[in-house]
C-alpha positions in Angstrom: 131.2 -38.4 -6.5 134.8 -39.4 -5.9 135.2 -40.1 -2.1 139.1 -40.2 -1.4 141.5 -38.1 -3.7 145.6 -38.6 -3.8 147.2 -35.0 -4.8 150.2 -36.2 -6.7 151.7 -32.9 -6.0 153.5 -31.0 -3.0 153.5 -27.4 -2.2 151.2 -24.8 -2.6 149.1 -26.3 -5.1 148.5 -29.4 -2.8 147.5 -27.4 -0.1 145.2 -25.5 -2.5 143.7 -28.5 -3.7 143.2 -30.2 -0.5 141.2 -27.4 0.8 138.6 -27.8 -1.7 138.4 -31.0 -1.2 137.7 -30.7 2.4 134.8 -28.5 1.3 133.5 -31.2 -1.0 133.8 -33.8 2.2 136.3 -35.5 0.0 139.3 -37.8 1.9 142.2 -36.3 1.0 145.7 -38.4 0.7 149.3 -36.6 0.5 152.3 -37.9 -0.5 155.9 -36.8 0.3 159.6 -36.9 -0.3 162.4 -37.2 1.9 163.0 -33.3 1.7 158.8 -32.9 2.2 158.6 -34.8 5.8 157.3 -31.8 7.8 156.0 -30.1 4.4 152.4 -28.1 5.0 150.8 -30.4 2.5 151.2 -33.5 4.7 149.7 -31.8 7.8 146.5 -30.6 5.8 146.0 -34.1 4.3 144.0 -36.5 5.9 146.9 -39.2 5.4 150.5 -38.7 4.3 152.6 -41.5 2.8 156.2 -41.4 1.9 157.2 -42.1 -1.8 161.2 -41.9 -1.9 164.5 -39.5 -1.6 164.2 -35.7 -2.4 165.3 -36.0 -6.5 161.9 -35.7 -8.2 162.8 -38.8 -10.4 162.7 -41.3 -7.7 160.0 -39.8 -6.0 157.0 -37.3 -7.5 157.6 -38.4 -11.2 157.3 -42.5 -9.9 154.0 -43.2 -11.4 154.4 -46.7 -10.2 154.8 -45.1 -6.5 151.7 -43.0 -6.8 149.5 -45.8 -8.1 150.9 -48.0 -5.4 149.8 -45.5 -2.6 146.4 -44.8 -4.1 145.6 -48.6 -4.3 146.9 -49.1 -0.7 144.7 -46.2 0.6 141.6 -46.8 -1.5 141.7 -43.7 -3.0 139.1 -43.7 -6.0 140.5 -40.3 -7.9 143.6 -38.7 -8.2 144.7 -35.1 -8.7 148.0 -34.3 -10.4 147.9 -30.3 -9.6 150.2 -28.7 -12.2 154.3 -29.7 -12.9 155.9 -33.1 -12.3 153.5 -35.4 -14.1 150.4 -33.3 -14.9 150.9 -33.5 -18.6 152.3 -36.8 -19.0 149.5 -39.0 -20.6 151.4 -42.5 -19.1 149.4 -41.2 -15.5 145.8 -41.4 -16.7 146.6 -44.3 -18.7 147.9 -45.9 -15.3 145.2 -44.6 -13.4 142.5 -46.2 -15.7 144.5 -49.4 -15.8 144.4 -49.2 -11.7 140.5 -48.2 -11.7 141.1 -44.8 -10.7 139.8 -41.6 -12.0 142.0 -39.6 -13.0 141.2 -35.7 -12.5 141.9 -33.8 -15.5 141.6 -34.4 -19.5 141.9 -37.6 -21.3 145.4 -39.2 -22.2 144.8 -38.7 -25.9 144.3 -35.3 -25.5 147.4 -34.8 -23.6 149.2 -36.7 -26.5 147.6 -34.9 -29.2 148.6 -31.3 -27.5 151.7 -32.3 -25.5 154.4 -32.1 -28.5 154.7 -28.8 -29.3 155.2 -29.4 -33.1 152.4 -32.0 -33.4 150.0 -29.2 -31.7 150.6 -26.5 -34.1 149.9 -28.7 -36.9 146.6 -29.9 -35.3 145.7 -26.5 -34.2 146.3 -25.2 -37.7 144.2 -28.3 -39.4 141.5 -27.2 -36.7 141.4 -23.3 -38.2 143.4 -21.7 -35.3 146.2 -19.2 -36.1 149.4 -20.3 -35.4 153.0 -18.3 -35.5 154.9 -18.9 -38.8 157.2 -21.7 -38.2 158.9 -25.2 -39.0 161.0 -27.9 -38.2 164.8 -27.4 -37.1 166.2 -31.2 -36.1 169.3 -30.4 -38.1 171.4 -26.9 -38.4 170.4 -27.2 -42.3 167.1 -27.8 -41.7 166.7 -24.7 -39.3 168.9 -22.8 -41.7 166.0 -23.4 -44.3 163.2 -22.9 -42.1 164.5 -19.5 -40.9 165.4 -18.0 -44.1 161.7 -18.8 -45.0 159.7 -16.9 -42.5 162.7 -14.3 -41.6 164.9 -13.7 -38.6 164.3 -12.7 -35.8 163.2 -16.4 -34.9 162.8 -18.7 -31.5 164.0 -21.9 -31.1 161.9 -23.8 -28.8 161.7 -27.2 -27.4 158.9 -29.7 -28.5 158.3 -31.7 -25.7 158.9 -28.8 -23.1 157.8 -25.6 -21.6 158.9 -22.9 -18.7 161.3 -21.4 -21.1 163.7 -24.6 -21.3 165.2 -25.4 -24.4 164.0 -21.7 -26.0 166.5 -19.2 -27.5 165.8 -16.2 -29.4 168.1 -16.1 -32.6 168.5 -12.5 -34.3 170.2 -13.7 -37.4 172.0 -16.3 -39.5 175.0 -16.2 -37.5 173.6 -17.1 -34.0 171.8 -19.8 -35.6 174.2 -23.0 -35.3 175.1 -22.3 -31.5 171.9 -21.1 -30.1 170.7 -24.4 -31.9 173.3 -26.9 -29.9 172.5 -24.8 -27.0 168.5 -25.7 -27.3 168.7 -29.1 -28.2 170.9 -29.9 -25.1 168.7 -27.9 -22.8 165.6 -29.7 -24.2 167.6 -33.0 -24.1 168.3 -32.6 -20.1 165.0 -31.3 -19.0 162.5 -33.1 -21.2 164.5 -36.2 -22.6 163.8 -35.2 -25.7 166.3 -33.0 -27.8 163.8 -32.1 -31.0 163.1 -28.3 -31.2 161.4 -26.4 -33.8 161.6 -22.8 -35.1 159.2 -19.9 -35.0 158.9 -16.4 -36.3 159.7 -14.2 -33.4 156.9 -12.0 -32.4 158.3 -8.5 -31.5 157.4 -7.1 -28.3 154.3 -9.6 -27.9 152.0 -10.0 -25.0 151.8 -13.4 -23.6 147.6 -13.9 -22.9 146.2 -17.2 -22.6 142.5 -18.0 -22.0 141.0 -20.6 -19.5 139.0 -23.4 -21.1 137.0 -26.0 -19.1 134.7 -29.1 -20.5 132.4 -31.7 -19.7 132.7 -35.2 -20.8 129.6 -34.6 -22.5 131.1 -32.3 -25.0 130.0 -29.1 -23.4 132.9 -26.4 -23.4 133.1 -22.6 -22.2 135.9 -20.5 -21.5 136.4 -18.0 -18.7 137.9 -15.3 -19.9 141.6 -14.3 -20.5 144.6 -13.7 -18.4 147.8 -11.6 -19.0 151.3 -13.4 -18.5 153.4 -11.0 -20.0 155.4 -10.0 -17.0 158.2 -12.6 -17.3 161.7 -13.6 -16.1 163.8 -16.4 -18.3 160.2 -16.9 -20.2 158.7 -17.8 -16.7 155.7 -16.0 -15.5 156.1 -14.1 -12.2 152.8 -11.7 -12.6 149.8 -12.3 -14.4 146.4 -10.2 -14.2 142.8 -10.4 -15.6 141.5 -8.8 -17.7 144.3 -8.1 -20.0 144.7 -4.2 -19.8 145.6 -4.2 -23.7 142.4 -5.6 -25.4 139.0 -5.1 -25.8 135.7 -7.6 -25.4 135.8 -8.5 -29.3 139.3 -9.8 -29.3 138.7 -11.8 -25.7 135.1 -13.1 -27.3 137.5 -14.1 -30.5 140.2 -15.6 -28.6 138.0 -17.7 -26.5 136.1 -18.8 -29.5 139.1 -20.3 -31.0 140.3 -22.0 -27.5 136.9 -23.5 -27.5 137.2 -25.1 -31.0 140.6 -26.1 -30.2 140.0 -27.9 -27.4 136.9 -29.5 -29.1 138.8 -30.5 -31.9 140.9 -33.0 -29.6 138.1 -34.2 -27.4 139.3 -32.2 -24.5 137.5 -32.3 -21.4 138.5 -30.7 -17.5 140.6 -27.4 -17.4 143.2 -26.3 -19.9 144.6 -23.4 -21.0 145.5 -22.0 -24.4 148.3 -20.0 -24.8 148.6 -17.0 -27.3 151.1 -14.3 -28.6 149.7 -10.8 -29.0 151.0 -9.0 -31.3 151.6 -4.8 -31.1 148.9 -4.7 -33.8 146.5 -7.1 -32.0 146.6 -10.0 -33.9 147.1 -13.3 -32.0 148.7 -16.8 -32.6 148.5 -20.2 -30.6 151.5 -20.8 -28.6 150.9 -23.9 -26.8 148.0 -25.7 -24.7 148.5 -26.3 -21.2 146.7 -29.7 -20.6 146.1 -29.0 -16.4 145.3 -26.1 -14.0 147.5 -23.5 -14.1 149.6 -21.7 -11.5 147.9 -18.5 -12.1 144.1 -20.4 -11.7 143.4 -18.1 -8.7 142.9 -15.2 -10.7 140.3 -16.6 -13.2 138.6 -18.0 -9.6 138.3 -14.7 -8.5 137.0 -12.7 -11.2 134.8 -15.4 -12.1 133.7 -16.6 -8.6 134.5 -20.3 -9.9 136.2 -22.8 -8.0 138.2 -24.8 -11.1 139.4 -27.7 -8.6 135.6 -28.2 -7.8 134.5 -28.1 -11.5 137.3 -30.5 -12.3 136.6 -32.9 -9.7 132.8 -32.5 -10.9 133.6 -33.4 -14.3 135.8 -36.1 -13.4 132.6 -37.9 -11.0 130.6 -37.4 -14.7 128.9 -34.4 -13.9 128.0 -32.2 -16.7 129.1 -28.5 -16.7 126.8 -26.5 -14.2 126.8 -23.2 -16.3 126.7 -21.9 -20.1 129.2 -19.8 -21.8 126.5 -17.0 -21.3 125.7 -17.6 -17.7 129.7 -16.8 -16.8 130.2 -13.3 -15.8 133.1 -11.2 -14.9 133.7 -8.8 -12.1 136.2 -6.4 -11.3 140.3 -7.2 -11.8 142.4 -9.4 -10.0 146.4 -9.9 -10.3 148.5 -12.5 -8.6 152.1 -12.0 -7.7 154.4 -15.2 -7.2 156.5 -15.1 -4.6 159.6 -16.7 -4.8 162.7 -17.7 -2.7 165.0 -16.2 -5.0 167.5 -13.1 -5.7 166.4 -10.5 -8.2 169.9 -8.8 -7.7 171.4 -12.2 -9.2 169.2 -12.3 -12.1 166.5 -14.3 -9.8 168.8 -17.1 -8.8 167.0 -19.1 -6.4 167.9 -18.7 -2.6 166.8 -22.2 -0.7 166.9 -22.3 3.3 164.9 -22.0 6.5 162.0 -19.3 6.8 162.6 -17.8 10.2 159.7 -16.0 10.2 156.6 -15.5 7.9 153.6 -13.3 7.9 151.1 -13.3 5.3 149.2 -10.3 3.9 145.3 -10.1 4.8 142.1 -8.1 4.8 139.7 -7.2 2.1 140.0 -8.6 -1.5 143.5 -10.6 -0.9 144.1 -14.3 -1.1 147.8 -16.0 -0.3 147.9 -19.6 -1.5 150.9 -20.5 0.4 152.3 -23.7 0.9 154.8 -23.2 3.9 155.0 -21.3 7.0 157.7 -20.2 9.9 160.3 -22.8 10.2 159.8 -24.4 6.8 162.5 -25.2 4.5 162.9 -24.1 0.8 164.3 -27.1 -0.7 166.9 -26.4 -3.8 165.3 -29.8 -5.2 162.0 -28.0 -6.4 161.0 -24.6 -7.7 161.6 -22.1 -4.9 157.6 -20.9 -5.1 156.8 -19.6 -1.6 152.9 -18.3 -2.4 150.9 -16.9 -4.8 149.7 -13.4 -3.4 146.3 -12.4 -5.4 144.3 -9.6 -4.7 140.8 -8.5 -6.3 139.5 -5.0 -6.3 136.4 -3.5 -8.6 138.7 -2.1 -11.1 142.9 -2.6 -12.1 143.7 1.1 -10.5 142.5 -0.5 -6.9 143.8 -3.9 -7.5 147.0 -2.2 -7.9 146.5 -0.2 -4.6 145.7 -3.3 -3.1 148.7 -5.1 -4.1 150.9 -2.6 -3.0 149.2 -2.7 0.6 149.4 -6.7 0.7 153.2 -6.6 -0.7 154.2 -4.0 2.1 152.6 -6.6 4.6 154.3 -9.8 3.5 157.3 -10.5 5.9 159.5 -13.5 5.2 163.2 -13.4 7.0 166.1 -15.9 6.6 165.8 -16.2 3.0 165.7 -13.6 0.3 162.7 -13.3 -1.6 161.5 -11.3 -4.9 159.4 -9.1 -2.9 161.5 -6.0 -3.4 161.0 -6.7 -7.1 157.4 -6.9 -7.0 157.0 -3.8 -4.9 158.7 -1.8 -7.7 157.1 -3.2 -10.3 154.0 -2.1 -8.7 155.1 1.2 -8.7 156.6 1.2 -12.4 154.6 4.1 -14.5 154.5 1.7 -17.5 153.2 -1.2 -15.7 150.8 0.8 -13.8 149.6 2.3 -17.3 149.4 -1.3 -18.7 151.9 -0.7 -21.0 154.1 -3.8 -20.8 155.3 -6.7 -22.7 157.1 -9.8 -22.4 160.6 -8.0 -22.5 159.5 -5.6 -19.8 161.9 -6.9 -17.0 164.7 -7.2 -19.4 164.7 -3.5 -20.7 163.8 -1.8 -16.9 166.3 -4.4 -14.8 168.4 -2.0 -13.6 165.3 -0.4 -11.8 163.7 -3.3 -11.1 166.6 -5.6 -10.0 168.8 -3.8 -7.7 169.7 -4.7 -4.3 166.5 -4.4 -1.7 166.3 -1.0 0.2 165.6 -3.1 3.1 167.3 -6.2 4.6 165.4 -9.3 4.8 166.3 -9.6 8.4 164.7 -6.0 9.2 161.6 -6.9 7.4 159.8 -8.6 10.4 161.0 -5.4 12.9 159.4 -2.6 10.3 156.3 -4.7 9.4 155.8 -4.8 13.5 156.8 -1.2 13.8 154.2 -0.2 10.8 151.1 -2.1 12.9 152.0 0.3 15.5 152.4 3.3 13.5 149.3 2.6 11.4 147.4 2.8 14.8 148.8 6.0 15.7 148.3 7.0 11.8 151.9 7.9 10.9 152.0 7.0 7.1 153.3 9.7 5.4 157.2 9.9 5.0 159.8 10.2 2.4 160.6 7.0 0.7 163.7 5.1 1.6 166.6 4.5 -0.6 165.9 1.2 -2.8 162.1 1.1 -1.9 159.1 1.6 -4.0 158.0 5.5 -4.4 155.2 6.6 -1.9 154.5 6.0 1.7 154.8 2.3 1.9 154.3 0.3 4.6 158.6 0.1 5.1 158.4 3.5 5.0 156.2 4.1 7.9 157.3 1.4 9.5 160.7 3.1 9.1 159.4 6.4 10.5 157.7 5.1 13.4 161.0 3.5 14.4 163.3 6.5 14.4 160.4 8.5 16.2 160.7 6.1 19.4 
């Protein structure tokens, strides 16, 4: 078993990894940039070391600095988390050269699955269904591919993800300018302007399968997550199980994912992402060769600590369970709480958090990397936390999330909490009838300005607590708030009734 691990990341994922390492009595070493000198992840570690200025290119993306810290502190393991270098095969290669165990998949599998075009071909050769598509390196090549597969088509960056370098093209007239923009964004984001074309699946759902394998070739899946609620092609809400598919489709998707992972000699945790069409056909989208942001909901429904399993696998231990031994119970949902303003198209809203009160109670888990007084930097992703709930079924999970969102208080910055509150009251979402275009279709309702100003949330939350004690929870909804007697509404009534 590894004895001391460097976490090559920041924010909530670094805090989350540190917690499991502490449970396993493994030493924890953190790194930080100038912007993160007082960040929470530096406080939960046994020791923290400075690695450079705020710019990620000069700190968190410097493999040489990370390896140097790991060697100087006597670390025998390195966990990359997600983002930054988590899918860069140069990091596990550098770890191997330095005699440090990389807690993740082999560099060879990262290389095979890292470039989307190569991964598509590899998976097609392995019998995994892929979306029809082809090359788009020049305008003529893109035009020929589009005419072959038919419009609408989707341009995608070969080296990237997270919606960068992605463009939907409805017809031939749009293609040249869309290709130029996609290549420019891909070059800027990933240093590689290569893009490719896929047939656009109309009103798809984005469903992914969690896989886990050991170094001995044992591979299992831990069911699916529906990640279709997205803005700018980036996920904001995820849930498990997916409300649109049955056990047979989940089984077939799981078998395909396991087959694909074995084809590239994969081990550790990874995720196969699929597009699910309206007729329930599914197509390989990409593989994320790392832990996913939304991994907590899989942990909640299966009772599996994925960070612990990754550490055990890196230490050479076999999987402790077979596919038949993995059971899923209940339903779990995750809301990504961001420092951003939905009313302005989800633009980031960095700044200092004046007050922070996070939800608690039965079935609530909040993976956070911040605290009251902390600064949300404009240098990094503005994720504050991942609010997750578990309940015996989806209906009760939705009720629990509504309650948890009502308890969440953040002042000093704008957040997407009002967006989440409206989403969980929307009848189509409640019915499980949504796809990746849901937010765009309902943006007038979901993205309007908050009915309760951020500076008032702390005051109202305190009033809600007092109101709850007096059982004063029935009232008409405030303008702009979610429908129904939410804590904001109850709090407002309590304040007026003083």
